[in-house]
PAPA-688193 format. One record per residue: y, x, z of N, C-alpha, C, O, CB in turn. Coordinates in steps of 0.2 Angstrom, whole numbers, plus 5000, padded with zeros to 4 digits. Glycine has a CB too. Layout:
N
YXZYXZYXZYXZYXZ
...
//
This chain:
415
526448665036526048675043526548645048526248615053525948745044
527148655048527648635053527648555053527648525058528348655051
527548525047527548455046526948425050527048375053527548435039
526348455049525748435052525848445059525548395063525148475049
526148495062526248505069526648445072526548425077526548575071
527148425068527648375071527248305071527348275076528248365066
526848295066526448235066525948225071525848175074526148225059
525648285072525148285078525448275085525148245089524748355077
526048305085526348305092526548235093526548205099526948345092
526848195088527048125089526348085090526448035094527348105082
525848105087525248065088524948075096524748025099524648085084
525048135098524748145105525248115110525048085115524748215106
525948115108526448085113526348005113526447975118527148095111
526147975107525947905107525347885111525347825113525847885100
524947935113524347915117524547925125524147925129523747965115
525147935126525447935133525147995137524947985143525347865136
524948045134524748105137525248145141525848145139524348155132
525048175147525548215151525848265146525448295142525248235157
526448285147526748335143526448405143526448435138527448345145
526148425149525748485149525148485145524848545143525648505156
524848425144524248425140524348415132523848415128523748375143
524948395130525048375123524948435119524648435114525848355123
525248495121525148555117524448575116524248605111525548615120
524048565122523348585122522948535117522548565113523048585129
523148475117522748425113522948445106522448435101522948355115
523548455104523748475097523348535095523048535089524448485097
523248585099522948645097522148635096521848665092523048705103
521948595101521148575100521048535094520548555090520948535106
521448495092521448455086521448505080521148495075521948395085
521948545080522048595075521448645074521148655069522648645076
521148665080520548705080519948665077519648695072520348725087
519848605079519248565076519448555068518948565064519248495079
520048545066520148535059520048595055519848595050520848505058
520348655058520248715055519548735054519348755048520548775059
519048725059518348735058518048685053517648715049518048725065
518248625053517948575048518148595041517748585036518148505050
518748615040519048625033518648695031518448695025519748645033
518548745035518148805033517448785031517148805027518248855039
517148735036516448725034516348685028515948695024516248675040
516848635026516748595020516948645014516548635009517348545020
517448685015517548735009516948785008516748795002518148775011
516648805013516048845013515448805009515148835005515748875019
515348745011514748705008514948695001514448704996514748645011
515548684999515748664992515648734988515348734982516448634991
515948784991515948854987515248874986515048904981516348904991
514848864991514148884991513748844986513348874982513748874998
513848784985513548734980513748764973513348764969513748664981
514348774972514648794966514348864964514048874958515448804966
514348914968514048974967513348974965513049014961514249024972
512948944970512248944969512048904963511648934959511948904975
512348844962512148814956512348854949511948854944512548744955
512948884949513148924944512648984942512548994936513848944945
512549014947512049074946511349054944511049094940512049114953
511149004947510448974945510448954938509948974934510248924950
510948924936511048904929511048964924510748964919511648854928
511449014926511549074922510849114922510749134917512049124926
510549114928509949154927509349124923508949154920509649164935
509349054923508949024918509049034911508549044907508948944920
509649034909509849054902509849124900509749144894510549024901
509849164905509949234904509149264903508749244906510249274909
509149314899508449354898508349404903507849434903508449374891
508849424907508849474912508449454918508349394919509549504914
508149504921507749484927508149494934507949474939507049524927
508649544933509049564939509349504942509449494948509449614938
509649454938510049404941509549354944509749324949510349364935
508949344942508449304946508349334953508249304958507749304942
508349404953508249434960508749424964508649414970508149514959
509449424962509949404966509949334969510149314974510649414962
509749284964509649214966509049214972509149174977509449174960
508549244971507949244976508149274982507949254988507349284973
508649324982508849354989509449314992509649334997509149424987
509649254989510149214991510849244992511249234996509949184998
510949284987511549324987512149284986512749294989511549384981
512149234981512749184980512949154986513549144988512649134975
512449124990512649094997512949145002513449125005512049065000
512749205002513049255006513749265004514249275008512649315006
513949274997514549284995515049224997515649234999514549284987
514749164997515149104999515449115006515949105008514749044998
514949135011515149145018515649205018516149195022514549165022
515549255014516049315014516749295012517249305015515849375010
516849255007517449225005517749185010518349185011517349194998
517449135013517649095018517849135024518349115027517149035020
517549185026517649225031518349265030518749275035517149285033
518449285024519049325022519649265023520149285025519049355015
519549205020520049155021520249135028520849135030519849095017
519749135032519849115039520149175043520549165047519149105043
520049235041520349295044521149295043521549325047520049355041
521349265037522049265035522349205037522949195037522149285028
521949145038522249085039522349065046522749025048521749035036
522049095051522049075058522749085061523049045065521549115063
523149145058523749155061524249105059524749085062524049225058
524149075053524649025051524548955054525048925056524549005043
523848945056523748875059523948875066524248825069522948865059
523848935070523948935077524648985078524649015083523348965081
525048975074525749015075526048995081526449035084526149015069
526048935083526348905089525948915095526248895101526548835088
525348935095524948945101524649015101524049015098524448885101
524949065104524649125104523949135108523549175106525149175108
523849095113523149095116522649075111522149115111523149045122
522649015108522148995103522149045097521549065094522348925100
522749075095522749125090522249185092521949215087523449155088
522349215098521949265100521149255100520749295098522149285107
520949185102520249165102520049165095519449195094520249095105
520449135090520149135084520249195080519849205075520649075080
520649245082520649315079519949345081519649375076521249355082
519749345087519149375088518549335085518049365082518949365096
518549265085518049225082517949245074517449255071518149155083
518549245071518549255063518349325062518049335057519249235060
518549375066518349445065517649445065517249485061518749485070
517349415070516549425071516249385065515749405063516349385078
516549325063516249295057516249335051515749335047516649225056
516849375050516849415045516349475045516049495040517649445044
516249505051515749555052515049535050514649565047515849585059
514849475053514249445051514149425044513649435041514149385056
514649405041514649385034514549445029514249445025515249345032
514949505031514849565028514149595029513849615024515349625031
513849585035513149605036512649565032512249595028512949605043
512749495032512349455028512349465020511849465017512549385029
512949485018513049495011512649565009512349575004513749505009
512749615014512449675013511649675013511349705009512649725018
511449635018510649615018510449585011509949605009510549575024
510849535009510549505003510649554997510149544992511049445001
511149594997511149644991510549694992510249714987511849684992
510349714998509749764999509149724997508749754993509749785006
509049664999508449624997508449614989507849624986508449555000
508949604986508949594979508749664975508349654970509649574976
509049714977508849784975508149794976507749824971509249834978
507849774982507149784983506749744979506149764976507049764991
506949684977506549634973506549664966506049664962506849564973
507149694964507149724957506649784957506349794952507849744955
506649824962506249874962505449864962505049894959506349924968
505249814966504549794966504349754960503749754958504449744972
504849724956504649694950504649744944504349734939505149644948
504849804945504849864940504149884939503849904944505349914942
503949894933503249924932503149984935502550004937503149924924
503650034935503550094938503550104945503350144948504050144935
503850054948503950054956503650004959503649994966504750054957
503249954956502949894959502449914965502349884969502749844954
502149974964501649994968501850044973501450074978501050014965
502450074972502750124977503050084983503350034983503350164973
502850114989503050084995503850094997503950125001502650105001
504250054993504950064994505250014999505850025001505350044987
504849975002505049925007505249965013505749935016504449875009
504950015015505150055021505850075021506250075025504650105022
506050105015506750135014507250075015507750085018506850165007
507150015012507649965013507649935020508149915022507449905008
507049935023507049915030507449965034507849945039506349905033
507450025033507850075036508550065035508950075040507650145034
508750055029509450035028509649975032510249975034509550025020
509249925032509449865036509549885043510049855047508949815035
509149925046509249945053509849975054510249965059508649985055
510050025050510650055050511250005050511750015053510750115045
511249965045511749905044511749865051512349855053511549865038
511249845054511249805060511549845065511949815069510549795062
511449915066511749955071512449955070512849955075511450025071
512649965064513449975062513749905064514349905067513549985055
513449845062513749785063513849765071514249745073513449725060
513249785074513249775082513849815085514149785089512549795085
513949875083514549915086515149885084515649885088514449995083
515249855078515849825075515949765080516549755082515749805068
515449725081515549665085515749675092516149645095514949615085
515449735095515549755102516349775102516649765107515149805104
516549815097517249835097517749775097518249785100517349885091
517549725093517949665093517949625100518549615102517749615087
517449615103517349585109517749625115518049595119516649575111
517649685115517949725120518649755118519049785122517549785121
518849745112519549765110519649835110520149865112520149725113
519049875108519149945109518849975102518549935098518649975114
519050035100518850065094518150075094517750095099519250135093
517850075088517150085087516950155089516350175091516950075080
517450205088517250275090517150275098516750325100517850315089
517350225102517250225109516450215110516150245114517650175113
516150175106515450155107515050215104514450225106515250085104
515250245098514850295095514850355100514350395099515250315088
515350365104515350425108514850415114514550465116516050435111
514650355116514150345121513450335118513050325122514350285125
513450335111512750325108512250385110511650365110512850315101
512550445111512150495112511750485119511150505119512450565112
512050465124511750455130511250395130510750395133512250435136
511450345126511050285125510350305121509850275123511450235121
510450355117509850365113509250395117508650385116510050425107
509450435123508950455127508550405130507950405131509250505133
508850345132508550285135508150255129507550235131509050235138
508450245123508050215118507450255116506950225114508550205112
507450315116506850355114506250345119505650345117507050435115
506450325125505850315130505650245130505050235129506150325137
506150195129505950125129505550105122505150065122506550085130
505850135117505650115110505250175107505350185101506250085106
504850205111504550265108504050245102504050275097504050295114
503650195103503150175098503550155091503350165086502650115100
504050115093504450085087504750145083504750145077505050035089
505050195087505350255083504850295080505050325074505750295088
504250305083503750335079503550305073503450335068503150345084
503450235073503350205067503850205062503750205056503150125069
504450205064505050215060505050275056505150275050505750205064
504950335060504850395057504250405052504350425047504850455062
503750375054503150385050503150345044502950365039502550355054
503550285044503650245038504050275033503850275027503950175040
504550315035504950355031504550405028504650415022505550375034
504150445032503750495029503250475024503050505019503350535035
502950415025502450385021502750365014502450385009502150325024
503350335014503650325008503950385004503850384998504250275010
504250435008504450495005503950535002504050564996504850535010
503350535005502850585003502350544998501850574996502450615008
502450474997502050434993501250444996500850444991502050454986
501150435002500450435005500050375003499450375002500550455012
500450315004500050255003500550204999501150205000499950225010
500150174994500550124990500150054990499650054993500550144982
500550004988500149944988499549944983499649984978500649884985
499049914984498449914980498049974981497549984977498649894973
498250024985497850084987497250064991497250014995498250134990
496650094989496050084994496050144999495950194997495350084989
496150125005496150175010495550165015495350105016496750175014
495350215018494850215023495050255029495150315028494150235020
494950235035495150275041494550285045494250235048495750235045
494350345046493750365049493750345057494350345060493550435049
493250315060493250295067493450225068493550205074493550345071
493750195063493950125064493650075059493250105054494750125062
493750015059493449965054493949955048493849905045493349905058
494450005047494849995042494650025035494550085035495550025043
494449975031494150005024494349945019493949895019493350015025
494849955016495049905011495649915007495849975006495149835014
495949865004496549875000497249865003497249815007496449834994
497649905003498349895005498749845001498749844995498749965006
499049795005499449745002500149745004500549705001499049675002
500349775009501049775012501149845016500749855020501149715016
501649875014501849935017502549925020503049935016501850005013
502649915026503349905029503549975033503150025033503349845034
504049965037504350025040503850045046503850105047505050015042
503550005049503150025055502450005054502050025059503449985061
502249965049501549935049501349945042501649925037501549865052
500649955041500349955035499749905035499349905040500050025033
499849855031499349795031498749805026498949825020499649725030
498149805028497549815024497149755024496949735029497249885027
496949735018496449685017495749715017495549745011496649635011
495349715022494649745022494249705017494349655015494349745029
493649745015493249715010492849645012492549615009492749765008
492849635019492549575022493149525023493049475026492249585028
493749535019494249485019494649475026495049435027494049425017
494549525031494949525037495549565035495549605031494449555043
496049555039496649585039496749635045496649615050497249535039
496949705043497049755048497749775048498049795042496549815047
498049775053498749795054498749865057498649875063499249745058
498849915053498849985055499550015057499950005052498450025050
499650035063500350065064500450125059499950165058500350095071
501050135057501150185052501050255055500850295051501950175049
501250265061501150325064500350345064500250405065501450335071
499950295064499250315064499050355058498650405058498750255064
499350335052499150375046499450445046499250485042499450335040
500050455050500350525050499950565055499850625054501050515052
499750535061499450575066498750595065498550645068499550545073
498450555061497650565060497550575053497950565048497250505063
496850575051496650585044496450515042496150475045496050635044
496550505035496250445032496150465025496350515022496850385032
495750425022495550435015495850385010495850325011494750435014
496150415005496450365000496150374993496050434991497250384999
495850324991495450324985495850314978495550304973494950274985
496450324979496950314973496750364967496750354961497650324975
496650434970496450484965495850474961495850484955496450554968
495350444964494750424961494850374955494650374950494250394966
495250324957495350264953495750294947495650264941495750204956
496250334948496650364942496250404938496450414932497250394945
495750444941495450494937494950464931494750494926494950534941
494750394933494350364928493550374929493150354925494550384921
493450414934492750424936492550424943492950444947492550494933
492050394945491850384952491150414953490650404949491750304954
491150454958490550504960489950464962489950414966490750554964
489350484959488750464962488450534965488350584962488250434956
488250524971487950584975487450564979487550544985488550624979
486850564976486250534980485650574978485550594972486150454978
485150584983484550624982483950584982483950534986484550684987
483450604978482750574979482350624983482350684981482450564971
482050604988481550644992480850644988480550594988481550624999
480650704986480050704982479450734987479550784990480050754976
478950704987478350724991478150794988477950804982477750674990
478250854992478050914989477350924988477150974984478350964994
476850884990476150894989476050874981475450884979475750854993
476450834978476350814971476650864966476550854960476650744970
476950924968477250974964476751014962476351044966477851014967
476651034955476151074952476351094945476851074942475451034952
475951144943476051174936475751114931475351084933475651244935
476151114925475951064921475251084917475151144915476551054916
474851034916474251044912474451034904474951004903473650994914
473951054900474051044893474150964891474450944887473551074889
473750924895473750854893474450824895474650784892473150824897
474650844901475350824903475850844898476350804896475550844910
475850904896476350934891476250894884476850874881476251004889
475650874882475650834876475950774877476150744872474850834874
475850744883476050674884476850674884477150634882475850644891
477150734888477850734888478150744881478750724880478050794893
477850774877478150794870478250724866478550734861477650834866
477950674868478050614865478750574868478950524865477550564866
479050604873479650574876480250604872480350664872479750594883
480650564868481150584864481650634868481950684865481550524861
481850614874482350644877482150714879482550764880482550604884
481550724880481250794882481050844876480950894877480650784886
481050814870480850854864481250924864480950974863480950814858
481950914864482350984863482151024869482151084868483050964863
482151004875482051044881481351074880481251134881482051004887
480851034879480151064878480051114873479751164874479651004877
480351104867480351154861480651224863480351274862480751124855
481251214867481551284869481151314874481051374874482251264871
480851274879480551304885479851334883479651384885480451244890
479551294879478851324877478851384873478451424873478451264873
479451394869479551454865479651514870479451564869480151444860
480051494875480251544880479651574883479551624885480751524885
479151524885478551534889478151574884477751624887478251474891
478051564878477651594873477851674873477451714873477551564866
478551674872478751744872478651784878478551844878479551744870
478751754884478651784890477951804891477751854894478951744896
477451764889476751774890476451824886475951854887476351704890
476851834880476651884875476751954878476352004876476951874868
477151964883477352024886476852034892476952094895478052024887
476451994894476052004899475452054898475152054892475651934901
475352104902474852154901474152124899473952074902474752204907
473752154895473052134893472652134899472152094899472752174887
472752174904472352174910472452114914471952104919472452244914
472952074913473052024918472651964916472551944910473852004918
472351924921471951874920472451814918472751784923471451854926
472451784912472851724911472651664914473051614915472851714903
472051654917471851594921472151594928472151544931471051594921
472451644930472851644936473551624935473851664931472751714940
473751574937474451544936475051594938475551604935474651484939
474851644943475351684945475451744940476051774940475251714952
475051754935475051804930475451784924475651824920474351834928
475551724923475851694917476451654919476551634925475351664912
476851634914477351584915477151524913476851514908478051614911
477351464917477051404916477651344917478051364921476451384920
477551294914477951234915477751204922477151204924477951184910
478251174925478051134931478251064930478751054926478451164938
477951024934478150944933478850934936479250894934477650904936
479050974942479650954945480250984940480750954940479750994952
480151044937480651064932480751024926481251014924480451134930
480150994924480250954918480550884920480950864916479550944915
480350864926480750804928481450814929481850764927480450774935
481650874932482350884932482750884925483250864925482450954936
482350914920482650924914482750854911483250834907482250964909
482250804912482250744910482850704913483150664909481550704911
482950714919483550684923484250704919484650654918483550694930
484250764918484850784914484950754908485550734906484850864914
484450754904484450724897484550654897484950624893483850734893
484250614902484350544903485150524905485450484902483950514909
485450574909486150554911486550574906487150544905486250604917
486450624901486850644896486850584890487350574887486650704893
486250554890486250494885486450434888486550384884485450494883
486650424894486850364897487650354895488050394897486750364905
487850304892488550294890488950274896489550274895488550234885
488650254901489050234907489250294912489550284917488650184911
488950354910489150414914489750454911489750464905488550454915
490150474915490750514912490550584910490350624914491350514917
490550594904490250654901490750714902490550774901490050654894
491350704904491850754904491950784911492350824913492550734902
491550754916491550774923490950804925490450814921491750714928
490950834931490350874934489750834933489750774935490450894941
489250864931488550834930488050884933487950934929488350814923
487750864938487250914941486550874943486650814946487550954947
486050904942485350884945485150944948484850984945484850854939
485150944955484951004959484450994964484450934967485651034961
484151044966483651044972484051064978484451114978483051084971
484051024984484251044990483751074994483151084992484550984994
483951095000483451135005482851085006482951025008483751155011
482251115006481651065008481751045015481951085019481051105006
481450985016481550965023480850935025480350925021482050905024
480750905031480150875033480050815030479450785030480150865041
480550785026480550725023480450735015480550695011481150675024
480250795013480150815006480650855003481050885007480150745002
480650864997481150904993481650864990481550824985480750944987
482250864992482850824989483050844983483250904982483450824994
483050804978483250814971483850774970483850714970482750794965
484450804970485150764971485350754964485450804959485650804975
485650694963485950674957486750674958486950644963485750604954
487150714955487850724956488150714949488250764945488050794959
488450654948488750634942489350584943489450564949488250604937
489750574938490250524939490150464934490050474928490950554938
490250404936490250344932490950344928491450364931490050284935
490950314922491550304919491950234920492450224917491450314911
491650204925491950144927492050144935491550154938491550074925
492650134937492750144945492750084949492750084955493450174946
492650024945492549964949491949964953491449984951492549904944
492049934959491549944964490849914962490349944962491749914971
490949844960490349814958489949844952489349854952490449744956
490349864947490049894941489749964943489249984940490649904935
490150004947489850064949489150064953488750094952490350094954
489150014957488550004961487949984956487350004957488549944966
488049944951487549924946487349984942486749994941487849864942
487850024940487650084936487150134941486650154938488250124934
487350144947487050184951486350154952485850194952487350194958
486250094953485650064955485150064948484550084949485649984957
485450054943485050064936484750134935484250134933485450044930
485150184937484950254936484350264941483850294938485550304938
484450244947483850264952483250214951482750234952484150264959
483350154948482850114947482350144941481750154942483050044944
482750174936482350204931481950274933481450284932482850224925
482350314937482050374939481450364944480950404943482650424943
481550324948480950304953480350284949479750294950481150254958
480450244944479950214940479650264935479050254934480150154936
480050314933479750364928479450424932479050464928480350384924
479550434938479250484942478450494941478250554940479350484949
478050444941477350444940477150484933476650514933476950384941
477550474928477450504922477450584922477050614918477950484917
477750604928477750674929477250704934477350754937478450704930
476850654937476450674942476750684949476450714953476050734940
477350654949477750654956477750594959477650534957478450684954
477850594966477850534970478450544975478550604978477250524974
478850494976479350504981479050504988478550474990479850444981
479450544993479150545000479350485003479950455003479450605003
478950455007479050395011478650405017478050415017478850335007
478950395023478550395029478050345029478150285027479050395035
477450355032476950305032477050245036477350255042476250335035
476850195034476950125038476250105040475750135039477250075033
476250045043475650015045475150005040474550005041475749955049
475349985034474949975028474550035026474050035024475349945022
474950095026474550155025473950175029473450195027475050215025
474050155036473450175040472950125040472350135041473750175047
473150055038472550005037472150025031471749985030472949935037
//
């Protein structure tokens, strides 16, 4: 180094510079040369590390090394190594010029702090990529946790850089952080709320990627495709994108359909309104016709036997021609039994879940007969087809039981 200093001094003297500027010119040339050497070394080292790790990852069967390459970890390591070299090299280069040494001490220290932060960021990104590629964790919203770690790292590096620039201990800035937090809570209220909500969402597993969520009172109804620390992105079923603040999911109610999808059954809950004027006791001709329906044979055999036994106990003084004196089949009861038998015979209905065909309270629009069952396929399109097929059949078969659905009169009825 002494030899280089002598040669540079001779070169500057040869340019007939004033003596007071010779030392400055030598230091400037050294500074430029020092920076160029570090830059060239960084580019060479980065090329070697990146090329080597990419070659290794292609030949390796592991997936974690691909994640480190995708997160650009080798390039960050190159910066960190050069930062360590510069931190130890500036004192040798500028041993004869304390002023430049102080400047480069601060500069190389800041470069080292930024390089440490960049390496830490790349490491966090690599771990996040490994986690998202894992079969057990790929749908878990772990992105928020890693973003929180990055925020903490950024705050730490910022305090580190401030301590370098002000030549004070980091404890000095940490002691004033309490007073600063009061201002930050007011200025960044929404951001901090989102930060807290994002951690709660991830910790409590409220929302995952590919979850179908619905938020009442909004137009949000679709599939989650990104869960970050402050925002949940939802692709609605009309292919629009909704950015939902994370604290909205904590402060209000929302519906997550994940449980339905995991259960393997999706509920059908729909009622047919029956015109109550069409409800009546079954005649012998209707019973004879219904006995030809295969699904109704077990029900009719059992029910008719019960009716015969019940009517055998009717007093002889009672007039059997009066329906109130005897027990009789009704068309609405037989139709309800048919609905149950039809649903049990349907292979697309989940037989292990609740199955009900029930009457609801009569209304001005008729008597609601509700079908409450679960399909064994939760896909939206398939579910809608199954539901439509069931009600297509039930509406078409109702006239066989002498029933008619209730429908408000239209102009055609009056004409």
